[in-house]
N, CA, C, O and CB atoms as a CASP TS submission, in Angstrom:
PFRMAT TS
TARGET T0000
AUTHOR 0000-0000-0000
METHOD Language model
MODEL 1
PARENT N/A
ATOM      1  N   UNK     1      86.998 113.061  70.717  1.00  0.00           N
ATOM      2  CA  UNK     1      85.991 112.195  71.665  1.00  0.00           C
ATOM      3  C   UNK     1      86.774 111.051  72.114  1.00  0.00           C
ATOM      4  O   UNK     1      87.075 110.736  73.265  1.00  0.00           O
ATOM      5  CB  UNK     1      84.590 111.625  70.894  1.00  0.00           C
ATOM      6  N   UNK     2      87.086 110.419  70.880  1.00  0.00           N
ATOM      7  CA  UNK     2      87.776 108.831  71.094  1.00  0.00           C
ATOM      8  C   UNK     2      89.201 109.040  71.902  1.00  0.00           C
ATOM      9  O   UNK     2      89.675 108.156  72.616  1.00  0.00           O
ATOM     10  CB  UNK     2      88.171 107.963  69.375  1.00  0.00           C
ATOM     11  N   UNK     3      89.767 110.213  71.713  1.00  0.00           N
ATOM     12  CA  UNK     3      91.034 110.250  72.208  1.00  0.00           C
ATOM     13  C   UNK     3      90.839 110.200  73.865  1.00  0.00           C
ATOM     14  O   UNK     3      91.331 109.373  74.633  1.00  0.00           O
ATOM     15  CB  UNK     3      91.809 111.578  71.626  1.00  0.00           C
ATOM     16  N   UNK     4      90.108 111.157  74.139  1.00  0.00           N
ATOM     17  CA  UNK     4      89.771 111.264  75.699  1.00  0.00           C
ATOM     18  C   UNK     4      89.441 110.153  76.527  1.00  0.00           C
ATOM     19  O   UNK     4      89.861 109.970  77.670  1.00  0.00           O
ATOM     20  CB  UNK     4      88.696 112.063  75.897  1.00  0.00           C
ATOM     21  N   UNK     5      88.481 109.252  75.735  1.00  0.00           N
ATOM     22  CA  UNK     5      88.165 108.032  76.209  1.00  0.00           C
ATOM     23  C   UNK     5      89.477 106.887  76.455  1.00  0.00           C
ATOM     24  O   UNK     5      89.667 106.104  77.385  1.00  0.00           O
ATOM     25  CB  UNK     5      87.135 107.551  75.202  1.00  0.00           C
ATOM     26  N   UNK     6      90.210 107.135  75.306  1.00  0.00           N
ATOM     27  CA  UNK     6      91.185 106.082  75.237  1.00  0.00           C
ATOM     28  C   UNK     6      92.522 106.590  76.286  1.00  0.00           C
ATOM     29  O   UNK     6      93.334 105.808  76.780  1.00  0.00           O
ATOM     30  CB  UNK     6      91.640 105.859  73.523  1.00  0.00           C
ATOM     31  N   UNK     7      92.515 108.039  76.470  1.00  0.00           N
ATOM     32  CA  UNK     7      93.641 108.488  77.427  1.00  0.00           C
ATOM     33  C   UNK     7      93.115 107.950  78.730  1.00  0.00           C
ATOM     34  O   UNK     7      93.902 107.331  79.446  1.00  0.00           O
ATOM     35  CB  UNK     7      93.924 110.184  77.482  1.00  0.00           C
ATOM     36  N   UNK     8      91.930 108.110  79.096  1.00  0.00           N
ATOM     37  CA  UNK     8      91.461 107.712  80.630  1.00  0.00           C
ATOM     38  C   UNK     8      91.553 106.112  80.697  1.00  0.00           C
ATOM     39  O   UNK     8      91.927 105.629  81.765  1.00  0.00           O
ATOM     40  CB  UNK     8      89.729 108.250  81.006  1.00  0.00           C
ATOM     41  N   UNK     9      91.295 105.409  79.823  1.00  0.00           N
ATOM     42  CA  UNK     9      91.074 103.956  80.076  1.00  0.00           C
ATOM     43  C   UNK     9      92.458 103.322  80.049  1.00  0.00           C
ATOM     44  O   UNK     9      92.700 102.441  80.874  1.00  0.00           O
ATOM     45  CB  UNK     9      90.083 103.273  78.981  1.00  0.00           C
ATOM     46  N   UNK    10      93.486 103.733  79.079  1.00  0.00           N
ATOM     47  CA  UNK    10      95.056 103.730  79.253  1.00  0.00           C
ATOM     48  C   UNK    10      95.721 103.944  80.623  1.00  0.00           C
ATOM     49  O   UNK    10      96.334 103.111  81.290  1.00  0.00           O
ATOM     50  CB  UNK    10      95.612 104.798  78.413  1.00  0.00           C
ATOM     51  N   UNK    11      95.480 105.199  80.895  1.00  0.00           N
ATOM     52  CA  UNK    11      95.846 105.724  81.958  1.00  0.00           C
ATOM     53  C   UNK    11      95.316 104.779  83.410  1.00  0.00           C
ATOM     54  O   UNK    11      96.070 104.422  84.315  1.00  0.00           O
ATOM     55  CB  UNK    11      95.310 107.171  81.817  1.00  0.00           C
ATOM     56  N   UNK    12      94.369 104.606  83.356  1.00  0.00           N
ATOM     57  CA  UNK    12      93.621 103.647  84.505  1.00  0.00           C
ATOM     58  C   UNK    12      94.353 102.394  84.681  1.00  0.00           C
ATOM     59  O   UNK    12      94.814 101.889  85.704  1.00  0.00           O
ATOM     60  CB  UNK    12      92.060 103.212  84.107  1.00  0.00           C
ATOM     61  N   UNK    13      94.364 101.900  83.153  1.00  0.00           N
ATOM     62  CA  UNK    13      94.820 100.489  83.192  1.00  0.00           C
ATOM     63  C   UNK    13      96.490 100.444  83.404  1.00  0.00           C
ATOM     64  O   UNK    13      97.019  99.361  83.655  1.00  0.00           O
ATOM     65  CB  UNK    13      94.348  99.729  81.738  1.00  0.00           C
ATOM     66  N   UNK    14      97.207 101.537  83.304  1.00  0.00           N
ATOM     67  CA  UNK    14      98.613 101.316  83.785  1.00  0.00           C
ATOM     68  C   UNK    14      98.570 101.585  85.437  1.00  0.00           C
ATOM     69  O   UNK    14      99.198 100.832  86.181  1.00  0.00           O
ATOM     70  CB  UNK    14      99.723 102.411  82.951  1.00  0.00           C
ATOM     71  N   UNK    15      97.786 102.712  85.969  1.00  0.00           N
ATOM     72  CA  UNK    15      97.966 102.528  87.076  1.00  0.00           C
ATOM     73  C   UNK    15      97.286 101.361  88.007  1.00  0.00           C
ATOM     74  O   UNK    15      97.742 101.101  89.121  1.00  0.00           O
ATOM     75  CB  UNK    15      97.783 103.591  87.397  1.00  0.00           C
ATOM     76  N   UNK    16      96.252 100.741  87.497  1.00  0.00           N
ATOM     77  CA  UNK    16      96.134  99.461  88.290  1.00  0.00           C
ATOM     78  C   UNK    16      97.004  98.320  88.140  1.00  0.00           C
ATOM     79  O   UNK    16      97.050  97.431  88.990  1.00  0.00           O
ATOM     80  CB  UNK    16      94.959  98.959  88.094  1.00  0.00           C
ATOM     81  N   UNK    17      97.834  98.317  86.875  1.00  0.00           N
ATOM     82  CA  UNK    17      98.893  97.620  86.709  1.00  0.00           C
ATOM     83  C   UNK    17     100.019  97.589  87.886  1.00  0.00           C
ATOM     84  O   UNK    17     100.399  96.687  88.633  1.00  0.00           O
ATOM     85  CB  UNK    17      99.368  98.077  85.539  1.00  0.00           C
ATOM     86  N   UNK    18     100.380  98.912  87.739  1.00  0.00           N
ATOM     87  CA  UNK    18     101.244  99.168  88.636  1.00  0.00           C
ATOM     88  C   UNK    18     100.846  98.630  90.074  1.00  0.00           C
ATOM     89  O   UNK    18     101.765  98.035  90.637  1.00  0.00           O
ATOM     90  CB  UNK    18     101.455 100.535  88.579  1.00  0.00           C
ATOM     91  N   UNK    19      99.600  98.728  90.809  1.00  0.00           N
ATOM     92  CA  UNK    19      99.093  98.772  91.969  1.00  0.00           C
ATOM     93  C   UNK    19      98.865  97.152  92.250  1.00  0.00           C
ATOM     94  O   UNK    19      98.830  96.669  93.382  1.00  0.00           O
ATOM     95  CB  UNK    19      97.825  99.745  91.992  1.00  0.00           C
ATOM     96  N   UNK    20      98.712  96.380  90.987  1.00  0.00           N
ATOM     97  CA  UNK    20      98.726  94.815  91.175  1.00  0.00           C
ATOM     98  C   UNK    20     100.037  94.389  91.367  1.00  0.00           C
ATOM     99  O   UNK    20     100.230  93.516  92.213  1.00  0.00           O
ATOM    100  CB  UNK    20      98.154  94.015  89.985  1.00  0.00           C
ATOM    101  N   UNK    21     101.126  94.918  90.635  1.00  0.00           N
ATOM    102  CA  UNK    21     102.664  94.409  90.821  1.00  0.00           C
ATOM    103  C   UNK    21     103.100  94.826  92.303  1.00  0.00           C
ATOM    104  O   UNK    21     103.803  94.044  92.944  1.00  0.00           O
ATOM    105  CB  UNK    21     103.787  95.177  89.622  1.00  0.00           C
ATOM    106  N   UNK    22     102.788  95.767  92.733  1.00  0.00           N
ATOM    107  CA  UNK    22     103.350  96.221  94.060  1.00  0.00           C
ATOM    108  C   UNK    22     102.438  95.308  95.141  1.00  0.00           C
ATOM    109  O   UNK    22     103.063  94.849  96.097  1.00  0.00           O
ATOM    110  CB  UNK    22     103.171  98.031  94.287  1.00  0.00           C
ATOM    111  N   UNK    23     100.974  95.012  95.046  1.00  0.00           N
ATOM    112  CA  UNK    23     100.617  94.186  95.713  1.00  0.00           C
ATOM    113  C   UNK    23     101.309  92.718  95.764  1.00  0.00           C
ATOM    114  O   UNK    23     101.699  92.173  96.797  1.00  0.00           O
ATOM    115  CB  UNK    23      99.494  94.230  95.425  1.00  0.00           C
ATOM    116  N   UNK    24     101.371  92.299  94.742  1.00  0.00           N
ATOM    117  CA  UNK    24     102.129  91.274  94.406  1.00  0.00           C
ATOM    118  C   UNK    24     103.278  90.695  95.132  1.00  0.00           C
ATOM    119  O   UNK    24     103.389  89.643  95.761  1.00  0.00           O
ATOM    120  CB  UNK    24     102.485  91.551  93.391  1.00  0.00           C
ATOM    121  N   UNK    25     104.330  91.915  94.815  1.00  0.00           N
ATOM    122  CA  UNK    25     105.479  92.079  95.212  1.00  0.00           C
ATOM    123  C   UNK    25     105.561  91.963  96.713  1.00  0.00           C
ATOM    124  O   UNK    25     106.343  91.147  97.202  1.00  0.00           O
ATOM    125  CB  UNK    25     105.918  93.221  94.710  1.00  0.00           C
ATOM    126  N   UNK    26     104.699  92.832  97.581  1.00  0.00           N
ATOM    127  CA  UNK    26     104.833  92.958  99.027  1.00  0.00           C
ATOM    128  C   UNK    26     104.350  91.546  99.609  1.00  0.00           C
ATOM    129  O   UNK    26     104.799  91.066 100.650  1.00  0.00           O
ATOM    130  CB  UNK    26     103.937  94.245  99.608  1.00  0.00           C
ATOM    131  N   UNK    27     103.360  90.933  98.789  1.00  0.00           N
ATOM    132  CA  UNK    27     102.653  89.644  99.595  1.00  0.00           C
ATOM    133  C   UNK    27     103.879  88.650  99.159  1.00  0.00           C
ATOM    134  O   UNK    27     104.124  87.716  99.922  1.00  0.00           O
ATOM    135  CB  UNK    27     100.794  89.054  98.958  1.00  0.00           C
ATOM    136  N   UNK    28     104.547  88.781  98.148  1.00  0.00           N
ATOM    137  CA  UNK    28     105.612  87.551  98.009  1.00  0.00           C
ATOM    138  C   UNK    28     106.910  87.876  98.983  1.00  0.00           C
ATOM    139  O   UNK    28     107.708  86.997  99.310  1.00  0.00           O
ATOM    140  CB  UNK    28     106.187  87.385  96.271  1.00  0.00           C
ATOM    141  N   UNK    29     107.018  89.292  99.412  1.00  0.00           N
ATOM    142  CA  UNK    29     108.125  89.494 100.059  1.00  0.00           C
ATOM    143  C   UNK    29     107.658  89.050 101.557  1.00  0.00           C
ATOM    144  O   UNK    29     108.506  88.503 102.261  1.00  0.00           O
ATOM    145  CB  UNK    29     108.663  90.990  99.849  1.00  0.00           C
ATOM    146  N   UNK    30     106.512  89.232 102.010  1.00  0.00           N
ATOM    147  CA  UNK    30     106.085  88.809 103.304  1.00  0.00           C
ATOM    148  C   UNK    30     105.947  87.143 103.640  1.00  0.00           C
ATOM    149  O   UNK    30     106.124  86.473 104.657  1.00  0.00           O
ATOM    150  CB  UNK    30     104.745  89.491 103.477  1.00  0.00           C
ATOM    151  N   UNK    31     105.611  86.890 102.497  1.00  0.00           N
ATOM    152  CA  UNK    31     105.430  85.166 102.522  1.00  0.00           C
ATOM    153  C   UNK    31     106.703  84.532 102.768  1.00  0.00           C
ATOM    154  O   UNK    31     106.586  83.487 103.409  1.00  0.00           O
ATOM    155  CB  UNK    31     104.878  84.485 101.059  1.00  0.00           C
ATOM    156  N   UNK    32     107.853  84.840 102.461  1.00  0.00           N
ATOM    157  CA  UNK    32     108.872  84.306 102.795  1.00  0.00           C
ATOM    158  C   UNK    32     109.076  82.776 102.067  1.00  0.00           C
ATOM    159  O   UNK    32     108.168  82.239 101.434  1.00  0.00           O
ATOM    160  CB  UNK    32     108.818  84.359 104.223  1.00  0.00           C
ATOM    161  N   UNK    33     110.478  82.140 102.272  1.00  0.00           N
ATOM    162  CA  UNK    33     110.647  81.170 101.747  1.00  0.00           C
ATOM    163  C   UNK    33     111.364  81.096 100.333  1.00  0.00           C
ATOM    164  O   UNK    33     112.104  82.032 100.029  1.00  0.00           O
ATOM    165  CB  UNK    33     109.578  80.741 101.816  1.00  0.00           C
ATOM    166  N   UNK    34     111.195  80.066  99.474  1.00  0.00           N
ATOM    167  CA  UNK    34     111.450  80.037  98.176  1.00  0.00           C
ATOM    168  C   UNK    34     110.946  81.156  97.230  1.00  0.00           C
ATOM    169  O   UNK    34     111.619  81.849  96.466  1.00  0.00           O
ATOM    170  CB  UNK    34     111.005  78.895  97.793  1.00  0.00           C
ATOM    171  N   UNK    35     109.555  81.176  97.463  1.00  0.00           N
ATOM    172  CA  UNK    35     109.105  82.308  96.387  1.00  0.00           C
ATOM    173  C   UNK    35     109.482  83.601  96.812  1.00  0.00           C
ATOM    174  O   UNK    35     109.663  84.429  95.920  1.00  0.00           O
ATOM    175  CB  UNK    35     107.555  82.376  96.132  1.00  0.00           C
ATOM    176  N   UNK    36     109.656  83.990  98.126  1.00  0.00           N
ATOM    177  CA  UNK    36     110.148  85.171  98.403  1.00  0.00           C
ATOM    178  C   UNK    36     111.655  85.377  97.610  1.00  0.00           C
ATOM    179  O   UNK    36     111.891  86.316  96.850  1.00  0.00           O
ATOM    180  CB  UNK    36     110.191  85.261  99.966  1.00  0.00           C
ATOM    181  N   UNK    37     112.314  84.634  97.848  1.00  0.00           N
ATOM    182  CA  UNK    37     113.874  84.731  97.218  1.00  0.00           C
ATOM    183  C   UNK    37     114.004  84.424  95.727  1.00  0.00           C
ATOM    184  O   UNK    37     115.102  84.580  95.191  1.00  0.00           O
ATOM    185  CB  UNK    37     114.888  83.645  97.953  1.00  0.00           C
ATOM    186  N   UNK    38     112.950  83.997  95.023  1.00  0.00           N
ATOM    187  CA  UNK    38     112.918  83.822  93.603  1.00  0.00           C
ATOM    188  C   UNK    38     112.236  85.048  92.900  1.00  0.00           C
ATOM    189  O   UNK    38     112.695  85.543  91.870  1.00  0.00           O
ATOM    190  CB  UNK    38     112.182  82.508  93.269  1.00  0.00           C
ATOM    191  N   UNK    39     111.098  85.505  93.537  1.00  0.00           N
ATOM    192  CA  UNK    39     110.227  86.754  92.850  1.00  0.00           C
ATOM    193  C   UNK    39     109.874  87.770  93.335  1.00  0.00           C
ATOM    194  O   UNK    39     109.191  88.559  92.683  1.00  0.00           O
ATOM    195  CB  UNK    39     109.163  86.526  92.457  1.00  0.00           C
ATOM    196  N   UNK    40     110.348  88.085  94.955  1.00  0.00           N
ATOM    197  CA  UNK    40     110.186  89.355  95.238  1.00  0.00           C
ATOM    198  C   UNK    40     110.796  90.565  94.768  1.00  0.00           C
ATOM    199  O   UNK    40     110.265  91.674  94.818  1.00  0.00           O
ATOM    200  CB  UNK    40     110.311  89.365  96.219  1.00  0.00           C
ATOM    201  N   UNK    41     112.185  90.246  94.207  1.00  0.00           N
ATOM    202  CA  UNK    41     113.003  91.525  93.970  1.00  0.00           C
ATOM    203  C   UNK    41     112.893  91.555  92.390  1.00  0.00           C
ATOM    204  O   UNK    41     113.299  92.550  91.791  1.00  0.00           O
ATOM    205  CB  UNK    41     114.702  91.467  94.593  1.00  0.00           C
ATOM    206  N   UNK    42     112.313  90.406  91.660  1.00  0.00           N
ATOM    207  CA  UNK    42     112.042  90.472  90.154  1.00  0.00           C
ATOM    208  C   UNK    42     110.765  91.395  90.279  1.00  0.00           C
ATOM    209  O   UNK    42     110.883  92.486  89.720  1.00  0.00           O
ATOM    210  CB  UNK    42     111.765  88.869  89.328  1.00  0.00           C
ATOM    211  N   UNK    43     109.428  91.120  90.987  1.00  0.00           N
ATOM    212  CA  UNK    43     108.333  91.763  91.030  1.00  0.00           C
ATOM    213  C   UNK    43     108.438  93.424  91.310  1.00  0.00           C
ATOM    214  O   UNK    43     107.753  94.298  90.781  1.00  0.00           O
ATOM    215  CB  UNK    43     107.590  91.048  92.003  1.00  0.00           C
ATOM    216  N   UNK    44     109.506  93.582  92.306  1.00  0.00           N
ATOM    217  CA  UNK    44     109.702  95.066  92.599  1.00  0.00           C
ATOM    218  C   UNK    44     110.393  95.673  91.304  1.00  0.00           C
ATOM    219  O   UNK    44     110.170  96.831  90.951  1.00  0.00           O
ATOM    220  CB  UNK    44     110.664  95.315  93.994  1.00  0.00           C
ATOM    221  N   UNK    45     111.229  94.835  90.632  1.00  0.00           N
ATOM    222  CA  UNK    45     111.857  95.664  89.586  1.00  0.00           C
ATOM    223  C   UNK    45     110.914  95.782  88.369  1.00  0.00           C
ATOM    224  O   UNK    45     111.237  96.543  87.457  1.00  0.00           O
ATOM    225  CB  UNK    45     113.239  95.050  89.152  1.00  0.00           C
ATOM    226  N   UNK    46     109.887  95.145  88.309  1.00  0.00           N
ATOM    227  CA  UNK    46     108.784  95.240  87.335  1.00  0.00           C
ATOM    228  C   UNK    46     108.037  96.474  87.645  1.00  0.00           C
ATOM    229  O   UNK    46     107.632  97.248  86.777  1.00  0.00           O
ATOM    230  CB  UNK    46     107.842  94.004  87.366  1.00  0.00           C
ATOM    231  N   UNK    47     107.876  96.625  88.876  1.00  0.00           N
ATOM    232  CA  UNK    47     107.029  97.748  89.452  1.00  0.00           C
ATOM    233  C   UNK    47     107.501  99.125  89.174  1.00  0.00           C
ATOM    234  O   UNK    47     106.928 100.151  88.809  1.00  0.00           O
ATOM    235  CB  UNK    47     106.936  97.620  90.919  1.00  0.00           C
ATOM    236  N   UNK    48     108.988  98.758  89.523  1.00  0.00           N
ATOM    237  CA  UNK    48     109.762 100.339  89.128  1.00  0.00           C
ATOM    238  C   UNK    48     109.625 100.621  87.526  1.00  0.00           C
ATOM    239  O   UNK    48     109.514 101.776  87.115  1.00  0.00           O
ATOM    240  CB  UNK    48     111.687 100.331  89.515  1.00  0.00           C
ATOM    241  N   UNK    49     109.639  99.467  86.624  1.00  0.00           N
ATOM    242  CA  UNK    49     109.784  99.681  85.426  1.00  0.00           C
ATOM    243  C   UNK    49     108.166 100.233  84.830  1.00  0.00           C
ATOM    244  O   UNK    49     107.987 101.169  84.051  1.00  0.00           O
ATOM    245  CB  UNK    49     110.429  98.323  84.820  1.00  0.00           C
ATOM    246  N   UNK    50     107.205  99.441  85.390  1.00  0.00           N
ATOM    247  CA  UNK    50     105.964  99.919  84.992  1.00  0.00           C
ATOM    248  C   UNK    50     105.454 101.270  85.746  1.00  0.00           C
ATOM    249  O   UNK    50     104.373 101.798  85.489  1.00  0.00           O
ATOM    250  CB  UNK    50     105.012  98.796  85.195  1.00  0.00           C
ATOM    251  N   UNK    51     106.337 101.735  86.667  1.00  0.00           N
ATOM    252  CA  UNK    51     106.072 102.951  87.217  1.00  0.00           C
ATOM    253  C   UNK    51     106.530 104.015  86.040  1.00  0.00           C
ATOM    254  O   UNK    51     105.803 104.875  85.542  1.00  0.00           O
ATOM    255  CB  UNK    51     106.849 103.101  88.655  1.00  0.00           C
ATOM    256  N   UNK    52     107.894 103.754  85.721  1.00  0.00           N
ATOM    257  CA  UNK    52     108.545 104.527  84.909  1.00  0.00           C
ATOM    258  C   UNK    52     107.628 104.974  83.455  1.00  0.00           C
ATOM    259  O   UNK    52     107.363 106.071  82.965  1.00  0.00           O
ATOM    260  CB  UNK    52     109.854 103.740  84.652  1.00  0.00           C
ATOM    261  N   UNK    53     107.281 103.468  83.023  1.00  0.00           N
ATOM    262  CA  UNK    53     106.602 103.673  81.686  1.00  0.00           C
ATOM    263  C   UNK    53     105.181 104.515  81.963  1.00  0.00           C
ATOM    264  O   UNK    53     104.803 105.345  81.137  1.00  0.00           O
ATOM    265  CB  UNK    53     106.294 102.117  80.940  1.00  0.00           C
ATOM    266  N   UNK    54     104.308 104.202  83.368  1.00  0.00           N
ATOM    267  CA  UNK    54     103.329 104.836  83.540  1.00  0.00           C
ATOM    268  C   UNK    54     103.437 106.498  83.555  1.00  0.00           C
ATOM    269  O   UNK    54     102.557 107.228  83.098  1.00  0.00           O
ATOM    270  CB  UNK    54     102.875 104.278  84.617  1.00  0.00           C
ATOM    271  N   UNK    55     104.459 106.882  84.056  1.00  0.00           N
ATOM    272  CA  UNK    55     104.869 108.272  84.609  1.00  0.00           C
ATOM    273  C   UNK    55     104.983 108.987  82.850  1.00  0.00           C
ATOM    274  O   UNK    55     104.291 109.909  82.419  1.00  0.00           O
ATOM    275  CB  UNK    55     106.697 108.217  85.794  1.00  0.00           C
ATOM    276  N   UNK    56     105.899 108.341  82.211  1.00  0.00           N
ATOM    277  CA  UNK    56     106.293 108.665  80.601  1.00  0.00           C
ATOM    278  C   UNK    56     105.167 109.003  79.883  1.00  0.00           C
ATOM    279  O   UNK    56     105.028 110.100  79.344  1.00  0.00           O
ATOM    280  CB  UNK    56     106.945 107.445  79.783  1.00  0.00           C
ATOM    281  N   UNK    57     104.286 108.037  79.847  1.00  0.00           N
ATOM    282  CA  UNK    57     102.901 108.052  79.053  1.00  0.00           C
ATOM    283  C   UNK    57     101.881 109.161  79.868  1.00  0.00           C
ATOM    284  O   UNK    57     101.310 110.063  79.254  1.00  0.00           O
ATOM    285  CB  UNK    57     102.146 106.332  79.047  1.00  0.00           C
ATOM    286  N   UNK    58     101.783 109.019  80.900  1.00  0.00           N
ATOM    287  CA  UNK    58     101.034 110.152  81.331  1.00  0.00           C
ATOM    288  C   UNK    58     101.424 111.472  81.238  1.00  0.00           C
ATOM    289  O   UNK    58     100.504 112.290  81.225  1.00  0.00           O
ATOM    290  CB  UNK    58     100.790 110.025  82.461  1.00  0.00           C
ATOM    291  N   UNK    59     102.732 111.953  81.159  1.00  0.00           N
ATOM    292  CA  UNK    59     103.144 113.300  81.011  1.00  0.00           C
ATOM    293  C   UNK    59     102.889 113.327  79.515  1.00  0.00           C
ATOM    294  O   UNK    59     102.251 114.321  79.167  1.00  0.00           O
ATOM    295  CB  UNK    59     104.688 113.670  81.531  1.00  0.00           C
ATOM    296  N   UNK    60     103.207 112.533  78.588  1.00  0.00           N
ATOM    297  CA  UNK    60     103.124 112.741  77.138  1.00  0.00           C
ATOM    298  C   UNK    60     101.582 112.796  76.773  1.00  0.00           C
ATOM    299  O   UNK    60     101.267 113.424  75.763  1.00  0.00           O
ATOM    300  CB  UNK    60     103.909 111.544  76.327  1.00  0.00           C
ATOM    301  N   UNK    61     100.571 112.159  77.555  1.00  0.00           N
ATOM    302  CA  UNK    61      99.246 112.323  77.483  1.00  0.00           C
ATOM    303  C   UNK    61      98.856 113.840  77.911  1.00  0.00           C
ATOM    304  O   UNK    61      98.127 114.546  77.214  1.00  0.00           O
ATOM    305  CB  UNK    61      98.599 111.249  78.345  1.00  0.00           C
ATOM    306  N   UNK    62      99.353 114.201  78.977  1.00  0.00           N
ATOM    307  CA  UNK    62      99.125 115.444  79.543  1.00  0.00           C
ATOM    308  C   UNK    62      99.802 116.775  78.547  1.00  0.00           C
ATOM    309  O   UNK    62      99.357 117.921  78.608  1.00  0.00           O
ATOM    310  CB  UNK    62      99.790 115.340  81.071  1.00  0.00           C
ATOM    311  N   UNK    63     100.830 116.400  77.738  1.00  0.00           N
ATOM    312  CA  UNK    63     101.548 117.486  76.884  1.00  0.00           C
ATOM    313  C   UNK    63     100.510 117.467  75.451  1.00  0.00           C
ATOM    314  O   UNK    63      99.855 118.394  74.974  1.00  0.00           O
ATOM    315  CB  UNK    63     103.435 116.998  76.526  1.00  0.00           C
ATOM    316  N   UNK    64     100.625 116.256  75.056  1.00  0.00           N
ATOM    317  CA  UNK    64      99.873 116.308  73.739  1.00  0.00           C
ATOM    318  C   UNK    64      98.454 116.492  73.759  1.00  0.00           C
ATOM    319  O   UNK    64      97.917 117.090  72.827  1.00  0.00           O
ATOM    320  CB  UNK    64     100.071 115.139  73.017  1.00  0.00           C
ATOM    321  N   UNK    65      97.852 116.088  74.627  1.00  0.00           N
ATOM    322  CA  UNK    65      96.024 116.126  74.969  1.00  0.00           C
ATOM    323  C   UNK    65      95.858 117.058  75.554  1.00  0.00           C
ATOM    324  O   UNK    65      94.905 116.831  76.300  1.00  0.00           O
ATOM    325  CB  UNK    65      95.249 115.055  75.835  1.00  0.00           C
ATOM    326  N   UNK    66      96.376 118.482  75.759  1.00  0.00           N
ATOM    327  CA  UNK    66      96.036 119.310  77.003  1.00  0.00           C
ATOM    328  C   UNK    66      94.972 120.197  76.065  1.00  0.00           C
ATOM    329  O   UNK    66      95.073 120.427  74.860  1.00  0.00           O
ATOM    330  CB  UNK    66      97.514 120.257  77.880  1.00  0.00           C
ATOM    331  N   UNK    67      94.086 120.558  76.844  1.00  0.00           N
ATOM    332  CA  UNK    67      92.756 121.387  76.322  1.00  0.00           C
ATOM    333  C   UNK    67      93.190 122.744  75.887  1.00  0.00           C
ATOM    334  O   UNK    67      92.363 123.548  75.456  1.00  0.00           O
ATOM    335  CB  UNK    67      91.564 121.594  77.523  1.00  0.00           C
TER
END
C-alpha cells in the first residue's frame, strides 16, 4: 500500500517538475534580452535532464512494481 502511494506521488512530482521547467524555459526564451541569453538554454538543458531522470524512474517503477 505504501509503495503504491509513494510511486504515484513521486511520479506526479517528477512530471510536474518537468512541466514547470519547460514553462519557465519557454517563458524566458520569449521574454528576450539578457535573461533569455543567460537562462533559456540552461533551463532547456535542465528540462532534458529532468525528462531523462523521469523516464528512467518511471520505467524502473513499471518494472519493479508491476502487479
